[in-house]
N, C-alpha and C positions, 0 to 999 in steps of 0.2 A: 525559100530554103526547104530542102526535103525533111520530112518527119524523121525522128529517130528510128532506127531499125534494130531489133533485138538480135544479138549475136550469142549463140545461135538462135533460131526462132523460139518463140515463147512456149511452143509445146515440146521443146526438147526435154529429155530426161536428165540433162546435165545441169549442175549447179556450179557456179564460179565464184572465186574470191581472190583477194590478194594478188592483183594483176600488175605486171610491169610491161611497159611497151618496148618491143623489139622493133626499132625503127628500121633497121637495115632490111629485115624480112617482112615488114608491114603486117605485123601480127602482135597479139597480146600473149604473154606468157603468164600463166596463172595456176592456181590450185583448182583442180576440176574434181567434182564429185558425181559419180555415175550412178543414177537411180533406175537404171533400165532392167535390172536382173530381177527385181522383186525381193531381193535378199538384202543383207546389209550393204549400204552403198560402198563402192570402192573409191579410193582417193589416189590421185596422181597428179603429176605436173604436166600440164597440156599447153598447146598453142592454138589460139583461135585467129584465124585470118581476118584482118580488117582492110584488105586490099580491095578497092572498089570493084564490083562486079564478081568477086570470088564467092564461093559457097562456104560459109562459116561453119557448117555442120556436116559430119561430126568433127570435134576437135581432134588434133593430132597429139596422141600421148607421147611425152617426151621422157618421163621418168615414172616407173611403176614398181610394184613389188612390196613396198612397205605399206604399213596400215594408214600412215598419216604423212602429209606434207605441208610445208609452209614456206612463205618468203622467197619465191623464185626471183632472182635478180640477175640481169644482164650486165656485163662488164661494159665500161664506157666505149670500148672499141668493137663491141658486138661479137667478140670471138669466144666468150666464156659464159657459162651459166652456173650460178650458185643456188643452193637451196638447202632447206632443213628437212630432215626425215626422222621418223621414229615409228614404233610398232607397239602393239599390246604386249605386256600390261603396263608399259611405262607411260607416265604422264610427261608432258613437255617440259615441266620444271624438274624432273628427275633424270631423264636420259634421252638425249637427242643427238644427232650427228649433222654437222655442216659439211655438204658435199660441194665439190666443184668439178666441172667438166668442160672440155673444149666443145665448141659447136662445129659440126662438120659441114661440108658443102651442102648436104641434104637437109640441113637445119636441125639434125638430131644431135643429142649430146654424145660424146664419145670420150674414152680415156678418163673416166671419172675417178676421183680420189677423195678420201675423207681427210678434211683439214682441221676438224675440231669435234669434240664430243666423244661419247663412249658410255659404257654401262653405268658409270657413276658421275657422269658430267652432263650438265645441261647447257646447250648453246642456243642462240638464236640471233635474229636480226642481221643476217649477212648483208653488208653493204660494201660497194666498191668505192675507193677514193677516186678523186679526179684523175690521178695517175695510174689507175688500174690495180691498185693493191686491195686485196680482199680483207675486210675487217668483220668482226662478229662479237657477239657478246658470249662470255663463257663463265661458269662459276668454278672453274678449276682452282681458283685462288681461295675459294670459300665464300666468295662474294661475286655477283654478276658484274665483272669488269670488262672493258673493251680490249679486244685482242686483234692482232693482225696475223695473216698467214705468211710465214716464212718458209718457202719449200725446203730450205736447208735445215732450219732449226725447228720447225713446227710452230705451234701458236705462241706468240710473243705478247705479253700483256703491255699495253702502252702505258698503263699506270696501275700499280697494285695499291689498292686502297680498301679499308674496311667500311665499305659503303656499296650501295647497290646503284649501278649505272643503268639498270633496267628492272622491270618487274616480271612476275611469272606470266607466261604466255597463255592466259585464260582464253584468248581468241587470236585471231589473225590480225596482222597489220600494226603491231606495237611499234612506235617510233620515239624511242627515248634518246637518240642521238642522230645527228646528221652532219654531213660534210658541207663546209663552206667552200666557195670558189677557190679560196687560197689553199685548200688542203687541210686546214685546221678543222676541228670537230666541235660543233656546239652540242652540249650534252646536259642531261638532267642527273643530278646526284642526290640520292636519298642516304643521308647519314643518320643512323638511329640516335646519335648524340644530339642532333639538331631537331628543332620542332617543325621542320618543313624541308621541302626540296630546295636545292640550290641549282641555278642555271650557270653554266660556265663554259669556257672555250678551252679545249684541250689541244695542246700542241703535240702532234703524233711523233715528233722527232726527239722530244726530250720528256714527255710526260707532264710538262708543267701546265698548271691550271690558272686561268685568268677569270675571276668571277664577273658575271654579268649583272648589272643592276636590273632587278626585276621585282615588281611589287607583289608577286605572287609566291605562295609557299606550296601550292599543289600544281604541278606543271606536267604536260604530256603532249603527245601527238605533234612533235616538231616537224615543221615543213620549212624548207629554204627555197627561195626562188630569187635568183640574182642577188640583190643587196637587201632582201627582206626576209625576216624570220617570223613565221606564224606559229601559234601554239594555242592550246587550251590552258588557260590559266585561272586560278582561283586562290582563295585564301580563307582563313577562318572568319574573316570580316565580311566577305561578299561571295556570292555564287560564282561558278565558273563562267568564263567568257571565251568566245573566239577573239584572239587579240594578235596584233602584230607590232613589230618595231623594225627600224632600220638597222642594218649591220655596215660596218663592223660594230660590235657592241663592246662595252667595257664596264668597269666598275663604277664609272661616273653616272650621275642621274641622266636618264634619257626618256624620250616620250614613247608610251605604249598606247596604241589605238585599240579600243574594244569595239568589235564589229557587232556582236550579239551576246547578250547574257542568257545563261540557261534559265534564269528565273527573274521575274520582276520584283521579287520581295526585296524590300528596302528597310533596313533597321539602323537606327542611329548607333554610332560607335560607342556611345555611352552605356549601351545595353549589351555589348558584345564582349565576350571573354576571349583573350588570346592564349594559345596553349604554351606551356613551358616543358621542355624535354627534361625527363627525370630518368636516372639510372638507379636500379636497386638489385642487391644480391638475390639469387634464387637457388633452387635445388641444384645439386651436382656441381657447385662452385661456379655456376654460370651467372652472367649478368642479363638482367631483362631491362626493358625500356618502357616508358609510357609517356603520354602527353597528359599533362595536368592543367585543367581549366579551373582557375579560381572563380569564385562568385563575382559577379559584377553586374551592378545596376546603378546608374547615376542618381536615382531618386532615393536611395537608401545608403545609409552609413553602417557598415558591419560592426558588430561588437568585437571584443578581444577574444571571444571564445572560438575555438576551431569550428569551421562550418560542417554541416552534415555532408558526407562524402558518397557519391554514387560511382561504383566501380563498373566499368563496361568492358566486356571481353568480346573480341571478334571470333569468328568461326574457325579460322585457321584452315589447313596448316600452312598455307602459302600467303594468306592475307596479311595485311599490316594496318596499323592505325594510319589515319590520314588527317592532315591539318586542313582539308577542305571544309568549306562552310557547312555546318550540320545544325539544322534548326532544333532538332531534338536536344542536342547538348546545350545550345544556347537557351532553350526554353528553361532548363534546370538552373543554369549558371545565373540567369537574370532573376531567378526566384530565391537566390541565397544558397544554392547547393554548389558544392565543388564536384568536378567530374574527373575521374581518372580513367583514361582510354588506354588500355594495357596492351602492350605487345608481348609475346611469349619469348622466353629465352632460347637460345640455340643459334 
């Protein structure tokens, strides 16, 4: 077997990320960052040939002119390209645009149009359904909900819910929802009224949700292959793991197989506190949320007095508390302290 070959060569001034395979044209379509000018690197959507015997350097620029690009995705029939773009001074959780274009005979995008986003709208994660309908995340409802592109009506929310179906795009490659072969959508839902994330299957025809039995409360990086769902899953009781389960899934109990844990740390459940979701009023008539961890240690019995409370605040403004295993929090709760992990109002 031939050894791996760098595409382009390792001495190239280009950097690449967030790739999608364009099978029809034997190329990768990805975000490219050009470092050849000695100035601030320029970003674009590029194509890198993977055809045997072809010269992969330099890449072919497909989309340029904006400061940043993300998530180029090819339609199932290979005729369209979708991507996300934005420019300074906007951050991707403030203002982005989802674009779509036809792919011409020369392999270049043409007749592009904006399908979502704007000055006050954050969009991301464009994905094509098996039947070729473009979907994406948008916060036009006030929450990051899943939308579809309707050329006649514009973006249409599959389900309007006061919950996040995605997180802020701090980096490339977020995968908080994926299409199943049936056309249904498996998705992660973060409801601030709950103490952790929920895994569910969304019916795009009517917006109905079917909960999926899942032993994890911190879920991300969904991947679907045939009848298998793989994800990163963790909880307040154990570190995250690469794990998978068979599909179709449902609310009944089912087997999850853990391939590898992020940490070998093992602590008995009798010493681990599970968080409780709490709402409380805050300034301006708003409601804030927090995860409350009561003290827990199986070797001791607490008195009737209120425990000492440690209040933890995260850095914001787009961060949020997480129910993932946190050894620092568990250190305090196992020693008689309660911990309030606070989310900000808004």
